[in-house]
N, C-alpha and C positions, 0 to 999 in steps of 0.2 A: 657706328654709334646708336645706342639703344636709348630712345626716348620714352618715358614711362609715367603715367599718373598713379603714385602710390601713396596710400592713405596713411600709413604709419611708418615709425622709425623702424619697426620691426619687418615691415614689407621690404623697406630700402636695404636693411641689413641682409635679408634672404636673399635679395636681387645681387648685391655685392658678392655674395658667397658663391655665386654662378658666373661672375664677371671673369671671363678669360682674359690672359695676359695681351695686353696691347688694345683692349677695348675701352669704351667710354660709356658710362650710365647718365643719362639725364633725367633729372626729376623736375617737372615743370611747376609744381607748386610745394614748396617746403618753407615752413616758418622758420624764423630765427632761432627759436627755442629749440626746436627739432634739429637745425643745423648743429647747433652747440652740443646737443645730446648725441648727435652722431659723431663728431668730433672726439667726443669722450668715449664712446663704444669702439671706436676704431683706432685709438691709441695703441693697440697691439698689431696693428697693421701699418707700419709706417711707410710700406711700399706704395700704397695708394696716394693719389694726389686729390683733394677735395676742395673744390672751388664754389663760391656762392655770390650771387648777384641778385639781390631784390627778389628773392623767392625761388629763383632758378638754381638748382643743385646740379653740379656736375661732378663725377666722380671717375677718374682716370686710373686705370691699371697699366702702368708703365711696363714696356718690355726689358727684357734681361740686359740690354746694352746700355740702359740708362746708368747703371751703376758704374759701369766702366768709365763713361764720359764724365759723370759727376766727380768720381775720385781724382781722375787725372786733371781736370779743371781746378779742383781744390788745390791739388800740388802746385799747379802753375800759379795760381794766386798768391800761394804761400810764398812761393820763390820770389815773385815780383816784390810782395811787400817787405820781405827781407832786403831785397836789393835796394828798394827805395827808402828803406828805413822808415815805414809808416806801420801805425798799429793795425792789427787785423783781429776782429771777433767774428768767428764763424757760427752760423745759426741753422746750417743745414736747409732740410726742407720744411722749416717751421711754418706754422699757419699765421698769416697776417690778416687781421680782421678789424673791423669798426663796427660795433652795433649801430652807432649814430648815422651811418650811412649804409647800412644793411649789405655790406660786402666783405667777403673773405675770401683768399686765396693762397695757394701753396705752390710754390716754384720748386725747382729741383736743388738749389742751393741758394743761399744768401749770406751777404757779408757786411759787417759794419767796418768802415774805414775811418771817414772823417768824423763819424759820430761814435766810434769805438769806446771812447772813454765814458760816454754817457750810458753804456749798457754793461758794462763789466760787472760781473757778479750777479746781474739780474737774471733769475730763473725764468720769470714770467714777464714778457714785454707787453704792455697795453699802449696799443697805438692811439688811444684816446688821449694819452699824456706822453708817451715815449716817442722818439723818432722812429721811422720806418728803416729797414736797412737801406744802406747805399746801394747796393747791387743785389739784384736778383738774377739767376741764372735759370733759363727755361732750355730743356733738352727736347728738342721737336722731332724726335725720329719716331714716336709713338703717334703723336697727335700734334696739330698746329696751336701755338698759343697766342697768335696775334689777337684773337677775340678776347683775350685776358688783359690784353694792355689798357683799355679804359679803366678796368678794376684796379691795376696798378697805379694808374695816374690818379685816380680818386683817393687812393692810400697815399699819394705823395711819394712813391718810391723814385728816387732820382734816375736810376740808370737800370736798363734791362739788358742782359745778354741773351741772344737766342743762338742756339747751335742746332742745325737740321740733319747733321750727318755729312754735310760738306762745307757748309759755310757758317761762320759765326758773325754775327751781326750785333753792333752795339746800337742802343737808342737811350737818348738823353731826354729828361722831362723838360720841356720849355713851354711855359704859359699853359699849363694843363695837358699838353699832349706831347707825345714822343716823337722825337726826329731822329732819324739815323745819323750817326756819327762814326766816324773811322777810328777814333781814340777813345780810351776811357777818360772821364774827368778825374777820377780818383786814383788811378795808376797812370801817371804821365808817360807817354811812350809806348804803351801797352795797346795793341790794335787786335782788332777781331781776327785779322788774317794771321797774326802771331799765333793765337790759340788754336786756330783751325789748322795751320800747318804742323805745329806739335801734335796735335790730335792725329792727323795723317800720318806722320812719322811713326807714331805709337803703334800703328796698325800694320806696319811694315817691319819696323826695326827694334819695336819695343818700348815700353814706357820709360825706361832709364835712360835710353839714347834720346828720347823726345825729350825728356827734362834738361839733359844736358845741352842739347841744340838750342832749347829756349832760353836757358840762362845765357849762353853765349850770344844770341841774338839780343836779349834784353841789354846786355852790358854794351853792345855796340850801339844800341839805341840811346842808351844814357850818355854814350860819348859824344854825340851829335849836338 
């Protein structure tokens, strides 16, 4: 992790250009307007993750394995929603921010399920008036996302999934703080262990076999 005191957005952009894959840049003093300008300037760099907490700016350059895990988890979520016959709106690694509390965060994937109807067709979601995503996924193979949980809590994201390369843990927001839970609130019967098992299988037998095994396990869960 590199921690720097940079004066202008141009200084920050220059530092980002030299940020290696898997590294994190922290800027200790950054105003909200500068944060929003950076988001605009970085729109052509969707691989980065930009997080903001009351003046502290964090920019993460994820490793190449992020994309593989993101895509597979998205496939598994889509499969689960089809099996459970629930609506799904995918928002990828969107930026979730509220100027009123001076916080912004980007996960690796985000999904609307319970609130899917409320965001259908919306190109720009404003958390000052719109609901946050029901689930945000964090892939923690490059950096640990635990320090981001208070930001997600302040934004009222109901459920966080964290995958660290071995385990997948689910967290539910309860009275302003996250508590670990074995199963998803929004996808009944889906556990973190099921996602971790599917990812493990994909690494040895391929994604097609992993998706098939996941579908079978999910059907068995629904019969119980």
